[in-house]
Structures are given as C-alpha cells and as structure tokens.
N, C-alpha and C positions, 0 to 999 in steps of 0.2 A: 504494500500500500504506500502511496506517495505521502511524504511528510512535508509539513510546513512549520514555520515558527510562529508561535502565538505572541501577540503584542497587545498592549493596551490601546484604548481609544486615543490617548495622548500621544503615544508613540506612533500610531498610525497617522495622526495629524502632522507630527514632526517629519515623518519620512515621506509622506505623499508628495510625489513629484521631484524629490531630491535625487541628485545623481549619485549612484553607488559605484559606477565605473564610467569611463568615457562614453558619452551618448546613451547611457542606460539609466533608467529612473525607477525608483521604488513605486510599486502599485499595490498598496495594502488592500485587501478585500475581506469581506465578512463570509465566514463559512456557515454551514447549515445549523450550527449551534450558537450562532451570533458572536463568535470569537473573531477578532481582527487577526489576520495572518499575513505573512509574506512568504514567498517561495524559497525553497532551498537554493535555487539558482541565484536569486537576489543576494542571499547570504554568502554563498560561495564566491561570487564574483565581486563582492564589496572590496574596493581598494581605497575608497575615500576614508582618510584617517578619522574624520569626524563621526563616522558611522560604524567603525569596527566593532562596537559593542553588540551589533546584531549577531555576530558570530557566537555569542554566549547565550542566545535566547533558547528557551525550552522548545522542543519539537513535539508536535502532535500529529496524528493521522489526519489527512485532508478529508473533509466531508463537504462535498460540493452542495451548494444551495439547490433546491429542487424547483425548476421552472414550472409554472402553471400554464394552462392553455392560452390565457390572455397575454402571455409574454412577461408578466411580472414574476418576480422571484418569491417563492414561498419558502420560508425557513422552518424546519421542523423543530 
C-alpha cells in the first residue's frame, strides 16, 4: 500500500505551493479520513533546507477520498 506523510492543517498551509526542489511544489491534500498529507515523492525529493523537517514526518497508509457521482468528493 502506498504511504504518505501526515501533516497538520498549519503545516499544510505553510507548505502549499512552496518549492521543495527546483520547479517542484508541495501539494498537500486531504485523505479519506480528513488527514492532511503529502506524498513520499515530495518528501524524498525535498532539497530546500527550509523544509527538510518533512523528512521526519510520520507515515500512514494512503486512503484516497471517494468521489461521488456529482463529481464532489465524499470522505468516509
């Protein structure tokens, strides 16, 4: 199962749109259990010294949000 790093809402706000490597930006998302997360790829590719703390974040299994027929996302 794919893993992601769990972050707080505040960390998501801090990271959103910030560059973690040349021309690559963080894109925090909410999983099916309402946790903010970032991908392993974002963590592994982080070279920006300001954000190296992401390498110490706890990992959880990814749980994708469930889309509903109207196109909106339903989180279980």
